[in-house]
VOGU-3710 file (C-alpha; in Angstrom, 3 decimals, decimal comma):
1> mkstiatfvl> 170,521/-46,006/27,403  168,816/-44,510/24,369  169,128/-40,869/25,454  172,726/-41,374/26,611  173,881/-42,686/23,242  172,066/-39,950/21,299  173,518/-37,147/23,401  177,052/-38,451/23,184  176,934/-38,855/19,396  175,735/-35,289/18,970
11> llstqiiyaq> 178,648/-34,060/21,077  181,050/-35,885/18,761  179,885/-33,885/15,731  182,902/-31,624/15,229  182,177/-27,944/14,656  184,921/-25,669/13,336  184,016/-21,998/13,123  186,245/-19,373/11,509  185,973/-15,738/12,572  186,243/-13,218/9,756
21> aagnavygss> 185,959/-9,451/9,469  182,696/-8,574/7,747  183,978/-5,929/5,321  181,569/-4,602/2,709  179,996/-8,083/2,544  177,520/-6,927/5,189  175,763/-5,006/2,405  175,133/-8,147/0,388  172,653/-10,992/0,471  175,098/-13,581/1,735
31> tkrdgvnkyi> 173,679/-17,044/2,188  175,103/-19,925/4,192  176,313/-22,772/2,000  176,587/-25,967/3,966  177,218/-28,392/1,107  176,208/-31,546/2,978  173,509/-32,532/5,439  174,971/-32,269/8,926  173,968/-33,121/12,454  171,737/-36,017/11,298
41> vasqndsqfv> 173,076/-38,245/14,053  170,693/-40,069/16,351  170,120/-43,244/18,348  167,074/-45,103/17,019  166,715/-47,555/19,916  168,704/-49,408/22,557  170,049/-51,886/20,029  171,444/-49,543/17,359  172,785/-46,057/16,694  173,806/-43,991/13,636
51> vtanvlyvkk> 177,135/-42,182/13,245  177,831/-39,433/10,699  181,156/-38,231/9,277  181,508/-35,072/7,148  184,681/-34,220/5,231  185,477/-31,164/3,089  188,234/-31,187/0,465  189,294/-27,861/-1,104  191,210/-28,715/-4,284  193,014/-26,484/-6,730
61> adylkitfai> 191,735/-26,933/-10,295  193,899/-28,977/-12,662  193,315/-26,312/-15,307  190,988/-23,430/-16,157  188,812/-23,139/-19,252  188,065/-19,526/-20,276  185,380/-18,590/-22,807  185,624/-15,237/-24,613  182,596/-13,931/-26,531  183,287/-12,185/-29,854
71> tsfdktlens> 180,630/-10,219/-31,739  181,135/-8,507/-35,099  178,735/-6,362/-37,141  178,749/-5,063/-40,707  176,362/-4,309/-43,550  177,161/-7,651/-45,196  177,645/-11,069/-43,635  180,879/-11,494/-45,558  182,400/-8,343/-44,035  181,113/-9,243/-40,590
81> kkqsdetidk> 182,884/-12,612/-40,867  186,040/-10,865/-42,074  186,035/-8,647/-38,964  185,598/-11,696/-36,754  188,446/-13,539/-38,508  190,777/-10,560/-38,027  189,969/-10,431/-34,300  190,609/-14,157/-33,918  193,947/-13,820/-35,751  194,972/-11,104/-33,260
91> lssnfrkvnq> 193,867/-13,313/-30,374  195,856/-16,261/-31,692  198,995/-14,156/-32,052  198,711/-12,613/-28,578  197,787/-15,922/-26,921  200,952/-17,532/-28,286  202,994/-14,722/-26,747  201,702/-15,961/-23,388  202,291/-19,633/-24,145  203,541/-20,943/-27,486
101> giqffvdyvg> 201,718/-24,246/-26,967  198,434/-22,740/-25,754  195,256/-24,645/-26,608  192,188/-22,797/-27,853  189,115/-23,518/-29,944  186,837/-21,243/-31,983  183,169/-22,105/-31,527  180,693/-20,734/-34,068  177,600/-19,541/-32,177  175,501/-18,098/-35,009
111> hnrvyglqke> 174,649/-15,025/-37,022  171,510/-12,982/-37,383  170,109/-10,024/-39,280  169,917/-6,692/-37,480  167,063/-4,306/-38,268  166,647/-0,618/-37,592  163,797/1,846/-37,974  163,498/4,258/-40,890  160,944/7,060/-40,959  158,666/7,159/-43,997
121> gsdyievlkg> 156,038/9,849/-43,712  154,352/9,389/-40,361  155,413/5,752/-40,099  158,577/3,969/-38,994  159,523/0,985/-41,159  161,945/-1,770/-40,184  164,876/-1,981/-42,612  167,875/-4,283/-42,736  170,943/-2,588/-41,248  173,433/-5,441/-41,368
131> felkrnvivi> 174,537/-8,780/-39,972  175,810/-9,723/-36,526  178,150/-12,693/-36,214  178,820/-14,365/-32,856  181,675/-16,691/-31,964  183,230/-17,978/-28,756  186,925/-18,582/-28,267  187,623/-21,223/-25,598  191,124/-21,190/-24,092  192,833/-23,447/-21,545
141> akdhdemnki> 194,999/-21,894/-18,808  197,121/-23,996/-16,477  196,525/-21,705/-13,463  195,251/-18,298/-12,326  198,485/-16,530/-13,266  198,286/-17,738/-16,845  194,574/-16,918/-16,938  195,315/-13,292/-16,019  197,912/-13,097/-18,801  195,441/-14,594/-21,283
151> ieaasnsgvf> 192,752/-12,063/-20,311  195,273/-9,237/-20,764  196,226/-10,661/-24,179  192,546/-10,755/-25,138  192,040/-7,106/-24,133  195,072/-6,162/-26,249  193,233/-7,839/-29,138  190,078/-5,806/-28,538  188,202/-8,630/-26,806  186,819/-7,723/-23,377
161> dvakveyvve> 183,902/-10,095/-22,801  184,868/-13,048/-20,579  181,689/-15,099/-20,843  182,649/-17,939/-18,514  185,491/-19,454/-16,485  185,352/-23,168/-15,717  187,445/-24,827/-13,001  188,246/-28,338/-14,195  189,277/-31,151/-11,858  190,224/-34,509/-13,309
171> nipeiedfli> 189,977/-37,969/-11,703  186,875/-37,188/-9,655  186,232/-40,923/-8,920  189,657/-41,038/-7,221  188,724/-38,013/-5,116  185,456/-39,673/-4,091  187,310/-42,858/-3,058  189,824/-40,758/-1,096  187,047/-38,958/0,801  185,143/-42,188/1,482
181> dkassilqkk> 188,290/-43,619/3,086  188,726/-40,464/5,187  185,077/-40,471/6,302  185,173/-44,206/7,060  188,155/-43,726/9,362  186,311/-40,954/11,214  183,206/-43,161/11,554  185,216/-45,957/13,150  186,817/-43,604/15,684  183,457/-42,042/16,601
191> agkiitlnnl> 181,748/-45,408/16,941  184,615/-46,733/19,060  184,309/-43,815/21,499  180,543/-44,265/21,756  180,899/-48,000/22,432  183,697/-47,522/24,988  182,230/-44,610/26,954  178,755/-46,145/27,044  180,162/-49,565/27,988  178,369/-51,236/25,089
201> tgfvaqrlfd> 179,091/-54,767/23,936  178,368/-56,634/20,744  177,919/-53,538/18,532  179,283/-53,707/14,982  178,868/-51,729/11,761  175,699/-53,159/10,257  174,974/-51,193/7,076  175,635/-47,963/5,241  172,718/-45,650/5,980  173,541/-42,844/3,530
211> lefksfspsd> 176,393/-41,518/1,366  176,258/-38,065/-0,198  179,067/-36,707/-2,382  178,906/-33,202/-3,865  181,214/-30,852/-5,730  181,043/-27,061/-5,971  182,784/-24,969/-8,616  183,989/-21,474/-7,607  181,615/-20,012/-10,204  178,737/-21,319/-8,034
221> lyvkyeaavt> 180,098/-19,729/-4,857  180,318/-16,017/-5,656  177,985/-13,691/-3,752  176,754/-10,289/-4,913  176,851/-7,197/-2,745  176,225/-3,452/-3,051  178,219/-1,091/-0,839  176,114/2,078/-0,693  173,831/3,929/1,699  171,213/6,463/0,536
231> qdvdfgrksn> 170,021/9,285/2,769  166,293/9,911/3,140  165,217/13,498/2,387  161,897/15,137/3,229  161,189/17,898/0,667  157,797/18,750/2,071  154,414/18,509/0,392  154,799/21,255/-2,237  158,328/20,593/-3,415  158,891/19,771/-7,094
241> snivyqqpvv> 162,435/18,566/-6,491  163,643/15,218/-7,794  166,387/13,014/-6,389  169,186/12,060/-8,778  170,828/8,937/-7,378  174,421/7,866/-7,954  174,985/4,406/-9,312  175,828/2,083/-6,374  178,973/-0,007/-6,550  177,979/-3,608/-7,278
251> sfyfqglnhs> 180,565/-6,337/-6,943  181,009/-10,012/-6,061  183,189/-11,968/-3,671  184,013/-15,632/-3,278  182,336/-17,403/-0,364  183,277/-21,039/0,053  181,297/-23,640/1,953  180,695/-22,974/5,627  183,307/-24,969/7,580  181,006/-25,500/10,547
261> gfdeiieeek> 179,921/-29,130/10,918  182,779/-30,818/9,066  184,798/-33,367/11,006  187,860/-32,832/8,828  188,828/-30,092/6,364  191,563/-30,745/3,811  192,693/-27,532/2,131  195,019/-27,924/-0,829  194,456/-24,241/-1,589  193,827/-21,630/1,123
271> lepavqfais> 193,730/-18,313/-0,763  192,576/-18,476/-4,358  189,098/-19,782/-5,271  189,171/-23,558/-5,662  186,825/-26,485/-6,282  185,218/-27,812/-3,109  184,232/-31,443/-2,580  182,044/-32,476/0,343  181,091/-35,945/1,530  178,650/-37,067/4,198
281> lkmvyakk> 178,791/-40,711/5,293  176,284/-42,277/7,717  176,672/-45,748/9,179  174,293/-47,820/11,328  175,874/-49,688/14,243  173,825/-52,459/15,851  174,122/-55,504/18,090  175,101/-58,724/16,370
//
């Protein structure tokens, strides 16, 4: 009875595999991202068994938070601040062309003295060259389209450094409750099939064995790759030739969680990068 129950439960673990053309990703160091512990389904003895349900929810962010880094430099701190203020005024004007009610915040990061080297005789002496002022401008975009317009507005203002993009999802407790309900329904169906097909009697849900809930932001799911191949050349022993290499193309692509092993996948967004929530629920069923 023990081996029969264990084998059947393992067969119930749904595996969905998506085929995809490799593209230049084959050059990268892609890693599998499972998100939750899967396949931990086993019968412990003749009087109880454990069922696992895994659910993935791909949710579009409620809004995006973009951080632009601004650095100004001048011989005096006062002039450096003036440069920074002028840049922020340009940003404010161009942002409001995108959305009159746009929300943004200027975060003061800090300022520091910048030194250079000046030759005096045979020595090089550090001398003060000026002051560097650093600020961040944090902007909220309602979606990817508005984010692209905001980035274009920033470049028109002379700001090109996008330091960070955050994907914000509100009401996470509600999402967790929603996924628990989904996983619970799957557990009941799995357990019912096991009980029916193994002709078991008197088995009921005894206790929750484990619950694991995780979230993954798109910024955590980008993978680096380099698409370049270098030819080996044998110049011989006496050659004084050097190889001048071209800079390889380095880029990143979005790689969401591996769908294999999830019993149900709910995709609110199929194309653009989105926040991914994964839940793994394990329940012990035993005789009364």
